[in-house]
N, CA, C and O atoms as a GROMACS GRO file, in nm:
protein
  504
    1UNK      N    1  15.825   8.752  18.254
    1UNK     CA    2  15.872   8.847  18.130
    1UNK      C    3  15.734   8.854  18.128
    1UNK      O    4  15.760   8.740  18.089
    2UNK      N    5  15.598   8.872  18.129
    2UNK     CA    6  15.511   8.842  17.959
    2UNK      C    7  15.466   8.969  18.115
    2UNK      O    8  15.449   9.067  18.043
    3UNK      N    9  15.438   9.028  18.268
    3UNK     CA   10  15.400   9.094  18.285
    3UNK      C   11  15.416   9.208  18.305
    3UNK      O   12  15.340   9.302  18.329
    4UNK      N   13  15.586   9.189  18.287
    4UNK     CA   14  15.658   9.340  18.197
    4UNK      C   15  15.583   9.428  18.135
    4UNK      O   16  15.507   9.521  18.164
    5UNK      N   17  15.643   9.348  17.998
    5UNK     CA   18  15.514   9.396  17.906
    5UNK      C   19  15.379   9.408  17.845
    5UNK      O   20  15.353   9.454  17.734
    6UNK      N   21  15.279   9.349  17.955
    6UNK     CA   22  15.114   9.394  18.036
    6UNK      C   23  15.157   9.497  18.141
    6UNK      O   24  15.081   9.525  18.234
    7UNK      N   25  15.274   9.551  18.128
    7UNK     CA   26  15.238   9.654  18.235
    7UNK      C   27  15.258   9.767  18.097
    7UNK      O   28  15.160   9.824  18.051
    8UNK      N   29  15.446   9.796  18.021
    8UNK     CA   30  15.467   9.897  17.926
    8UNK      C   31  15.288   9.890  17.803
    8UNK      O   32  15.226   9.995  17.787
    9UNK      N   33  15.241   9.764  17.740
    9UNK     CA   34  15.204   9.777  17.627
    9UNK      C   35  15.033   9.925  17.707
    9UNK      O   36  14.974  10.011  17.641
   10UNK      N   37  15.012   9.883  17.884
   10UNK     CA   38  14.938   9.912  17.942
   10UNK      C   39  14.949  10.097  17.974
   10UNK      O   40  14.863  10.182  17.951
   11UNK      N   41  15.084  10.113  18.032
   11UNK     CA   42  15.096  10.192  18.020
   11UNK      C   43  15.099  10.356  17.850
   11UNK      O   44  15.063  10.474  17.850
   12UNK      N   45  15.152  10.276  17.754
   12UNK     CA   46  15.140  10.324  17.588
   12UNK      C   47  15.006  10.319  17.588
   12UNK      O   48  14.977  10.380  17.486
   13UNK      N   49  14.874  10.275  17.655
   13UNK     CA   50  14.791  10.296  17.540
   13UNK      C   51  14.687  10.364  17.637
   13UNK      O   52  14.564  10.361  17.622
   14UNK      N   53  14.795  10.461  17.794
   14UNK     CA   54  14.784  10.500  17.865
   14UNK      C   55  14.749  10.635  17.821
   14UNK      O   56  14.657  10.716  17.830
   15UNK      N   57  14.895  10.618  17.757
   15UNK     CA   58  14.971  10.743  17.658
   15UNK      C   59  14.912  10.846  17.536
   15UNK      O   60  14.897  10.958  17.486
   16UNK      N   61  14.895  10.722  17.537
   16UNK     CA   62  14.753  10.702  17.358
   16UNK      C   63  14.625  10.801  17.400
   16UNK      O   64  14.591  10.898  17.332
   17UNK      N   65  14.573  10.768  17.501
   17UNK     CA   66  14.401  10.753  17.511
   17UNK      C   67  14.416  10.892  17.563
   17UNK      O   68  14.351  10.987  17.518
   18UNK      N   69  14.529  10.904  17.687
   18UNK     CA   70  14.586  11.113  17.695
   18UNK      C   71  14.623  11.161  17.595
   18UNK      O   72  14.586  11.277  17.576
   19UNK      N   73  14.695  11.106  17.506
   19UNK     CA   74  14.743  11.258  17.409
   19UNK      C   75  14.672  11.256  17.284
   19UNK      O   76  14.718  11.338  17.204
   20UNK      N   77  14.547  11.169  17.232
   20UNK     CA   78  14.392  11.159  17.230
   20UNK      C   79  14.291  11.313  17.253
   20UNK      O   80  14.239  11.408  17.194
   21UNK      N   81  14.314  11.245  17.396
   21UNK     CA   82  14.209  11.354  17.429
   21UNK      C   83  14.268  11.492  17.434
   21UNK      O   84  14.185  11.580  17.457
   22UNK      N   85  14.452  11.547  17.410
   22UNK     CA   86  14.458  11.618  17.480
   22UNK      C   87  14.483  11.736  17.344
   22UNK      O   88  14.516  11.854  17.340
   23UNK      N   89  14.445  11.623  17.235
   23UNK     CA   90  14.478  11.665  17.137
   23UNK      C   91  14.320  11.758  16.971
   23UNK      O   92  14.318  11.831  16.872
   24UNK      N   93  14.195  11.640  17.095
   24UNK     CA   94  14.123  11.693  17.047
   24UNK      C   95  14.058  11.826  17.122
   24UNK      O   96  13.962  11.889  17.079
   25UNK      N   97  14.140  11.860  17.260
   25UNK     CA   98  14.082  11.946  17.348
   25UNK      C   99  14.143  12.132  17.319
   25UNK      O  100  14.096  12.245  17.333
   26UNK      N  101  14.297  12.058  17.265
   26UNK     CA  102  14.369  12.149  17.173
   26UNK      C  103  14.257  12.157  17.022
   26UNK      O  104  14.315  12.190  16.919
   27UNK      N  105  14.165  12.140  17.015
   27UNK     CA  106  14.098  12.144  16.860
   27UNK      C  107  14.264  12.090  16.716
   27UNK      O  108  14.260  12.134  16.601
   28UNK      N  109  14.371  12.005  16.758
   28UNK     CA  110  14.434  11.960  16.673
   28UNK      C  111  14.395  11.806  16.610
   28UNK      O  112  14.478  11.743  16.545
   29UNK      N  113  14.291  11.766  16.632
   29UNK     CA  114  14.260  11.550  16.611
   29UNK      C  115  14.082  11.680  16.633
   29UNK      O  116  14.049  11.765  16.715
   30UNK      N  117  14.035  11.635  16.538
   30UNK     CA  118  13.874  11.653  16.477
   30UNK      C  119  13.777  11.548  16.533
   30UNK      O  120  13.829  11.438  16.553
   31UNK      N  121  13.653  11.559  16.561
   31UNK     CA  122  13.687  11.447  16.676
   31UNK      C  123  13.582  11.300  16.572
   31UNK      O  124  13.545  11.196  16.626
   32UNK      N  125  13.562  11.330  16.444
   32UNK     CA  126  13.538  11.228  16.378
   32UNK      C  127  13.726  11.116  16.327
   32UNK      O  128  13.721  11.015  16.257
   33UNK      N  129  13.819  11.156  16.368
   33UNK     CA  130  13.919  11.083  16.355
   33UNK      C  131  13.951  11.000  16.470
   33UNK      O  132  13.995  10.886  16.461
   34UNK      N  133  13.918  11.090  16.632
   34UNK     CA  134  13.945  11.064  16.704
   34UNK      C  135  13.805  10.905  16.755
   34UNK      O  136  13.813  10.788  16.795
   35UNK      N  137  13.788  10.921  16.749
   35UNK     CA  138  13.672  10.770  16.753
   35UNK      C  139  13.727  10.643  16.755
   35UNK      O  140  13.696  10.544  16.820
   36UNK      N  141  13.819  10.662  16.668
   36UNK     CA  142  13.970  10.529  16.592
   36UNK      C  143  14.030  10.484  16.652
   36UNK      O  144  14.029  10.363  16.673
   37UNK      N  145  14.103  10.561  16.701
   37UNK     CA  146  14.261  10.609  16.811
   37UNK      C  147  14.167  10.602  16.941
   37UNK      O  148  14.231  10.517  17.004
   38UNK      N  149  14.084  10.627  17.004
   38UNK     CA  150  14.015  10.629  17.128
   38UNK      C  151  13.946  10.449  17.115
   38UNK      O  152  13.867  10.412  17.202
   39UNK      N  153  13.965  10.404  17.061
   39UNK     CA  154  13.910  10.235  17.005
   39UNK      C  155  13.993  10.260  16.997
   39UNK      O  156  14.006  10.360  17.068
   40UNK      N  157  14.105  10.229  16.940
   40UNK     CA  158  14.227  10.191  16.922
   40UNK      C  159  14.265  10.113  17.090
   40UNK      O  160  14.266   9.995  17.124
   41UNK      N  161  14.293  10.243  17.165
   41UNK     CA  162  14.321  10.279  17.303
   41UNK      C  163  14.257  10.226  17.371
   41UNK      O  164  14.315  10.150  17.448
   42UNK      N  165  14.156  10.232  17.377
   42UNK     CA  166  14.050  10.107  17.473
   42UNK      C  167  14.138   9.976  17.423
   42UNK      O  168  14.241   9.924  17.463
   43UNK      N  169  14.054   9.951  17.324
   43UNK     CA  170  14.095   9.774  17.346
   43UNK      C  171  14.242   9.702  17.405
   43UNK      O  172  14.254   9.605  17.480
   44UNK      N  173  14.349   9.788  17.340
   44UNK     CA  174  14.469   9.830  17.330
   44UNK      C  175  14.536   9.755  17.472
   44UNK      O  176  14.622   9.669  17.490
   45UNK      N  177  14.409   9.875  17.598
   45UNK     CA  178  14.468   9.887  17.706
   45UNK      C  179  14.362   9.762  17.764
   45UNK      O  180  14.404   9.689  17.853
   46UNK      N  181  14.295   9.752  17.739
   46UNK     CA  182  14.195   9.560  17.796
   46UNK      C  183  14.213   9.513  17.736
   46UNK      O  184  14.117   9.435  17.739
   47UNK      N  185  14.313   9.463  17.607
   47UNK     CA  186  14.410   9.402  17.603
   47UNK      C  187  14.533   9.354  17.674
   47UNK      O  188  14.582   9.241  17.674
   48UNK      N  189  14.564   9.436  17.720
   48UNK     CA  190  14.730   9.446  17.801
   48UNK      C  191  14.628   9.415  17.977
   48UNK      O  192  14.684   9.368  18.076
   49UNK      N  193  14.528   9.442  17.975
   49UNK     CA  194  14.523   9.470  18.144
   49UNK      C  195  14.449   9.214  18.122
   49UNK      O  196  14.452   9.138  18.218
   50UNK      N  197  14.416   9.183  18.020
   50UNK     CA  198  14.346   9.048  18.030
   50UNK      C  199  14.393   8.931  17.882
   50UNK      O  200  14.315   8.861  17.818
   51UNK      N  201  14.524   8.943  17.866
   51UNK     CA  202  14.546   8.863  17.764
   51UNK      C  203  14.523   8.695  17.777
   51UNK      O  204  14.491   8.625  17.681
   52UNK      N  205  14.540   8.658  17.881
   52UNK     CA  206  14.503   8.501  17.818
   52UNK      C  207  14.319   8.540  17.809
   52UNK      O  208  14.263   8.534  17.700
   53UNK      N  209  14.267   8.566  17.894
   53UNK     CA  210  14.099   8.612  17.814
   53UNK      C  211  14.030   8.613  17.693
   53UNK      O  212  13.937   8.546  17.650
   54UNK      N  213  14.108   8.719  17.641
   54UNK     CA  214  14.116   8.787  17.540
   54UNK      C  215  14.164   8.657  17.404
   54UNK      O  216  14.099   8.618  17.308
   55UNK      N  217  14.294   8.622  17.450
   55UNK     CA  218  14.354   8.532  17.386
   55UNK      C  219  14.254   8.359  17.303
   55UNK      O  220  14.200   8.310  17.204
   56UNK      N  221  14.306   8.336  17.482
   56UNK     CA  222  14.204   8.185  17.492
   56UNK      C  223  14.038   8.168  17.481
   56UNK      O  224  14.003   8.058  17.438
   57UNK      N  225  13.896   8.294  17.524
   57UNK     CA  226  13.780   8.236  17.538
   57UNK      C  227  13.724   8.319  17.389
   57UNK      O  228  13.652   8.284  17.296
   58UNK      N  229  13.802   8.453  17.422
   58UNK     CA  230  13.684   8.574  17.391
   58UNK      C  231  13.686   8.579  17.201
   58UNK      O  232  13.589   8.598  17.128
   59UNK      N  233  13.867   8.549  17.150
   59UNK     CA  234  13.920   8.556  17.030
   59UNK      C  235  13.865   8.421  16.944
   59UNK      O  236  13.819   8.412  16.830
   60UNK      N  237  13.890   8.325  17.040
   60UNK     CA  238  13.866   8.184  16.975
   60UNK      C  239  13.730   8.172  16.992
   60UNK      O  240  13.684   8.101  16.901
   61UNK      N  241  13.658   8.205  17.058
   61UNK     CA  242  13.470   8.212  17.006
   61UNK      C  243  13.418   8.260  16.883
   61UNK      O  244  13.337   8.201  16.811
   62UNK      N  245  13.463   8.358  16.865
   62UNK     CA  246  13.515   8.480  16.746
   62UNK      C  247  13.539   8.440  16.594
   62UNK      O  248  13.468   8.437  16.493
   63UNK      N  249  13.673   8.410  16.625
   63UNK     CA  250  13.703   8.350  16.520
   63UNK      C  251  13.745   8.241  16.413
   63UNK      O  252  13.763   8.221  16.293
   64UNK      N  253  13.749   8.164  16.589
   64UNK     CA  254  13.781   8.032  16.601
   64UNK      C  255  13.924   7.994  16.504
   64UNK      O  256  13.932   7.916  16.408
   65UNK      N  257  14.037   8.084  16.571
   65UNK     CA  258  14.180   8.067  16.541
   65UNK      C  259  14.204   8.105  16.674
   65UNK      O  260  14.149   8.184  16.750
   66UNK      N  261  14.372   7.972  16.689
   66UNK     CA  262  14.353   7.966  16.814
   66UNK      C  263  14.539   7.990  16.835
   66UNK      O  264  14.584   7.952  16.943
   67UNK      N  265  14.596   8.025  16.775
   67UNK     CA  266  14.746   8.072  16.793
   67UNK      C  267  14.764   8.262  16.790
   67UNK      O  268  14.710   8.358  16.735
   68UNK      N  269  14.873   8.234  16.887
   68UNK     CA  270  14.900   8.416  16.841
   68UNK      C  271  14.950   8.472  16.746
   68UNK      O  272  14.983   8.590  16.751
   69UNK      N  273  14.965   8.392  16.632
   69UNK     CA  274  14.997   8.412  16.506
   69UNK      C  275  14.853   8.481  16.434
   69UNK      O  276  14.856   8.597  16.392
   70UNK      N  277  14.753   8.413  16.427
   70UNK     CA  278  14.595   8.481  16.389
   70UNK      C  279  14.635   8.622  16.515
   70UNK      O  280  14.690   8.713  16.452
   71UNK      N  281  14.625   8.648  16.624
   71UNK     CA  282  14.581   8.769  16.644
   71UNK      C  283  14.634   8.859  16.603
   71UNK      O  284  14.599   8.976  16.585
   72UNK      N  285  14.769   8.781  16.579
   72UNK     CA  286  14.877   8.894  16.465
   72UNK      C  287  14.856   8.965  16.330
   72UNK      O  288  14.916   9.065  16.290
   73UNK      N  289  14.735   8.878  16.250
   73UNK     CA  290  14.670   8.880  16.131
   73UNK      C  291  14.540   8.928  16.158
   73UNK      O  292  14.471   8.945  16.058
   74UNK      N  293  14.487   8.956  16.270
   74UNK     CA  294  14.398   9.014  16.300
   74UNK      C  295  14.440   9.167  16.377
   74UNK      O  296  14.380   9.275  16.373
   75UNK      N  297  14.558   9.132  16.441
   75UNK     CA  298  14.585   9.324  16.426
   75UNK      C  299  14.626   9.408  16.306
   75UNK      O  300  14.631   9.531  16.305
   76UNK      N  301  14.658   9.318  16.192
   76UNK     CA  302  14.726   9.357  16.053
   76UNK      C  303  14.568   9.444  15.988
   76UNK      O  304  14.540   9.555  15.943
   77UNK      N  305  14.490   9.299  16.021
   77UNK     CA  306  14.391   9.414  15.949
   77UNK      C  307  14.334   9.460  15.968
   77UNK      O  308  14.233   9.466  15.898
   78UNK      N  309  14.349   9.531  16.079
   78UNK     CA  310  14.278   9.623  16.215
   78UNK      C  311  14.341   9.743  16.103
   78UNK      O  312  14.277   9.793  16.011
   79UNK      N  313  14.527   9.782  16.150
   79UNK     CA  314  14.590   9.843  16.084
   79UNK      C  315  14.565   9.876  15.955
   79UNK      O  316  14.577   9.992  15.916
   80UNK      N  317  14.512   9.734  15.844
   80UNK     CA  318  14.482   9.774  15.714
   80UNK      C  319  14.322   9.900  15.653
   80UNK      O  320  14.311   9.982  15.561
   81UNK      N  321  14.233   9.854  15.758
   81UNK     CA  322  14.207   9.942  15.774
   81UNK      C  323  14.199  10.082  15.767
   81UNK      O  324  14.199  10.144  15.660
   82UNK      N  325  14.194  10.127  15.859
   82UNK     CA  326  14.251  10.234  15.970
   82UNK      C  327  14.345  10.254  15.817
   82UNK      O  328  14.275  10.271  15.717
   83UNK      N  329  14.429  10.254  15.807
   83UNK     CA  330  14.540  10.298  15.718
   83UNK      C  331  14.390  10.338  15.588
   83UNK      O  332  14.338  10.448  15.569
   84UNK      N  333  14.358  10.216  15.525
   84UNK     CA  334  14.190  10.297  15.458
   84UNK      C  335  14.101  10.368  15.489
   84UNK      O  336  14.013  10.436  15.436
   85UNK      N  337  14.137  10.343  15.582
   85UNK     CA  338  14.018  10.509  15.646
   85UNK      C  339  14.128  10.594  15.587
   85UNK      O  340  14.148  10.550  15.474
   86UNK      N  341  14.177  10.655  15.603
   86UNK     CA  342  14.274  10.719  15.606
   86UNK      C  343  14.349  10.819  15.487
   86UNK      O  344  14.390  10.936  15.488
   87UNK      N  345  14.344  10.690  15.369
   87UNK     CA  346  14.354  10.683  15.232
   87UNK      C  347  14.225  10.818  15.191
   87UNK      O  348  14.227  10.940  15.176
   88UNK      N  349  14.097  10.677  15.184
   88UNK     CA  350  13.986  10.797  15.194
   88UNK      C  351  13.976  10.966  15.260
   88UNK      O  352  13.955  11.052  15.175
   89UNK      N  353  13.984  10.991  15.339
   89UNK     CA  354  13.981  11.096  15.397
   89UNK      C  355  14.085  11.167  15.268
   89UNK      O  356  14.062  11.246  15.177
   90UNK      N  357  14.172  11.116  15.300
   90UNK     CA  358  14.302  11.214  15.240
   90UNK      C  359  14.285  11.282  15.051
   90UNK      O  360  14.307  11.392  14.999
   91UNK      N  361  14.225  11.114  14.988
   91UNK     CA  362  14.195  11.139  14.865
   91UNK      C  363  14.092  11.236  14.875
   91UNK      O  364  14.131  11.327  14.802
   92UNK      N  365  13.932  11.282  14.948
   92UNK     CA  366  13.887  11.376  14.952
   92UNK      C  367  13.913  11.515  14.984
   92UNK      O  368  13.850  11.606  14.931
   93UNK      N  369  13.993  11.531  15.059
   93UNK     CA  370  14.065  11.650  15.038
   93UNK      C  371  14.137  11.751  15.007
   93UNK      O  372  14.150  11.871  15.033
   94UNK      N  373  14.215  11.599  14.893
   94UNK     CA  374  14.290  11.645  14.831
   94UNK      C  375  14.175  11.683  14.682
   94UNK      O  376  14.226  11.756  14.596
   95UNK      N  377  14.073  11.650  14.663
   95UNK     CA  378  13.968  11.647  14.606
   95UNK      C  379  13.970  11.783  14.576
   95UNK      O  380  13.982  11.842  14.469
   96UNK      N  381  13.944  11.855  14.786
   96UNK     CA  382  13.857  11.953  14.807
   96UNK      C  383  13.953  12.046  14.753
   96UNK      O  384  13.927  12.141  14.679
   97UNK      N  385  14.075  12.008  14.801
   97UNK     CA  386  14.117  12.140  14.775
   97UNK      C  387  14.223  12.206  14.583
   97UNK      O  388  14.286  12.300  14.536
   98UNK      N  389  14.172  12.067  14.548
   98UNK     CA  390  14.206  12.029  14.361
   98UNK      C  391  14.069  12.193  14.402
   98UNK      O  392  14.112  12.305  14.427
   99UNK      N  393  13.906  12.159  14.399
   99UNK     CA  394  13.814  12.222  14.387
   99UNK      C  395  13.808  12.363  14.420
   99UNK      O  396  13.734  12.435  14.352
  100UNK      N  397  13.886  12.421  14.529
  100UNK     CA  398  13.909  12.558  14.569
  100UNK      C  399  14.025  12.626  14.565
  100UNK      O  400  14.050  12.734  14.618
  101UNK      N  401  14.130  12.523  14.467
  101UNK     CA  402  14.246  12.582  14.381
  101UNK      C  403  14.149  12.656  14.229
  101UNK      O  404  14.195  12.729  14.141
  102UNK      N  405  14.047  12.619  14.241
  102UNK     CA  406  14.038  12.588  14.051
  102UNK      C  407  13.901  12.773  14.145
  102UNK      O  408  13.935  12.892  14.148
  103UNK      N  409  13.843  12.746  14.168
  103UNK     CA  410  13.758  12.870  14.258
  103UNK      C  411  13.796  12.951  14.254
  103UNK      O  412  13.724  13.041  14.211
  104UNK      N  413  13.944  12.989  14.295
  104UNK     CA  414  14.050  13.102  14.395
  104UNK      C  415  14.067  13.117  14.229
  104UNK      O  416  14.043  13.233  14.196
  105UNK      N  417  14.100  13.036  14.120
  105UNK     CA  418  14.161  13.110  13.936
  105UNK      C  419  14.072  13.184  13.924
  105UNK      O  420  14.100  13.303  13.905
  106UNK      N  421  13.871  13.126  13.934
  106UNK     CA  422  13.861  13.180  13.846
  106UNK      C  423  13.766  13.286  13.957
  106UNK      O  424  13.663  13.315  13.896
  107UNK      N  425  13.767  13.319  14.025
  107UNK     CA  426  13.737  13.448  14.106
  107UNK      C  427  13.889  13.570  14.095
  107UNK      O  428  13.862  13.688  14.075
  108UNK      N  429  13.997  13.541  14.106
  108UNK     CA  430  14.082  13.549  14.041
  108UNK      C  431  14.127  13.607  13.915
  108UNK      O  432  14.230  13.664  13.881
  109UNK      N  433  14.048  13.583  13.872
  109UNK     CA  434  14.018  13.625  13.672
  109UNK      C  435  13.891  13.684  13.661
  109UNK      O  436  13.898  13.803  13.629
  110UNK      N  437  13.793  13.646  13.674
  110UNK     CA  438  13.744  13.806  13.746
  110UNK      C  439  13.692  13.910  13.786
  110UNK      O  440  13.595  13.981  13.757
  111UNK      N  441  13.802  13.905  13.884
  111UNK     CA  442  13.842  14.016  13.947
  111UNK      C  443  13.974  14.032  13.861
  111UNK      O  444  14.054  13.955  13.913
  112UNK      N  445  14.035  14.096  13.754
  112UNK     CA  446  14.153  14.108  13.712
  112UNK      C  447  14.059  14.184  13.582
  112UNK      O  448  14.094  14.296  13.545
  113UNK      N  449  13.954  14.126  13.526
  113UNK     CA  450  13.840  14.141  13.452
  113UNK      C  451  13.762  14.247  13.449
  113UNK      O  452  13.723  14.321  13.359
  114UNK      N  453  13.744  14.243  13.573
  114UNK     CA  454  13.597  14.389  13.671
  114UNK      C  455  13.674  14.456  13.689
  114UNK      O  456  13.617  14.552  13.740
  115UNK      N  457  13.779  14.477  13.682
  115UNK     CA  458  13.912  14.604  13.756
  115UNK      C  459  13.973  14.655  13.634
  115UNK      O  460  14.031  14.763  13.630
  116UNK      N  461  13.945  14.506  13.447
  116UNK     CA  462  14.020  14.598  13.390
  116UNK      C  463  13.891  14.667  13.328
  116UNK      O  464  13.874  14.733  13.430
  117UNK      N  465  13.832  14.689  13.283
  117UNK     CA  466  13.655  14.708  13.311
  117UNK      C  467  13.582  14.856  13.347
  117UNK      O  468  13.522  14.952  13.300
  118UNK      N  469  13.647  14.784  13.489
  118UNK     CA  470  13.575  14.929  13.558
  118UNK      C  471  13.606  15.053  13.607
  118UNK      O  472  13.535  15.144  13.650
  119UNK      N  473  13.762  15.038  13.588
  119UNK     CA  474  13.875  15.069  13.685
  119UNK      C  475  13.939  15.199  13.581
  119UNK      O  476  13.981  15.151  13.476
  120UNK      N  477  13.951  15.319  13.588
  120UNK     CA  478  14.040  15.360  13.514
  120UNK      C  479  14.152  15.369  13.403
  120UNK      O  480  14.078  15.397  13.308
  121UNK      N  481  14.224  15.366  13.371
  121UNK     CA  482  14.397  15.232  13.280
  121UNK      C  483  14.532  15.351  13.390
  121UNK      O  484  14.654  15.344  13.404
  122UNK      N  485  14.428  15.447  13.447
  122UNK     CA  486  14.604  15.491  13.565
  122UNK      C  487  14.568  15.400  13.652
  122UNK      O  488  14.652  15.322  13.696
  123UNK      N  489  14.463  15.395  13.683
  123UNK     CA  490  14.413  15.305  13.863
  123UNK      C  491  14.481  15.139  13.826
  123UNK      O  492  14.562  15.047  13.842
  124UNK      N  493  14.409  15.178  13.789
  124UNK     CA  494  14.482  14.920  13.760
  124UNK      C  495  14.696  14.870  13.739
  124UNK      O  496  14.768  14.844  13.644
  125UNK      N  497  14.716  14.883  13.903
  125UNK     CA  498  14.847  14.774  13.856
  125UNK      C  499  14.892  14.785  13.783
  125UNK      O  500  14.859  14.848  13.683
  126UNK      N  501  14.973  14.739  13.801
  126UNK     CA  502  15.072  14.639  13.631
  126UNK      C  503  15.046  14.411  13.753
  126UNK      O  504  15.087  14.308  13.700
   0.00000   0.00000   0.00000
């Protein structure tokens, strides 16, 4: 039964890698954000092929945790890091969008004042 899950997880991680590469190729995903997804897909692919090695040797030496639930905790923490990263990106984009909207409003105001001062009253549209 475990081998079926390994195959399914391996196929899904390959699909994740292929979709990520395709999104990069089409320009819908920027390279700085794709690194996180490529890393996730690669680690998942390697983990799906050799789960015993990672569970019994590698992770226990690094973390000192011997139970599968500990691996779930580590995966959950990794997902929290991903969410935190994208929250920072969204916050930066929100601030940038606000700044651009303010600049746009100032330029509109300057343009209206320019039209009012330098164009004849007949040429100014309402």
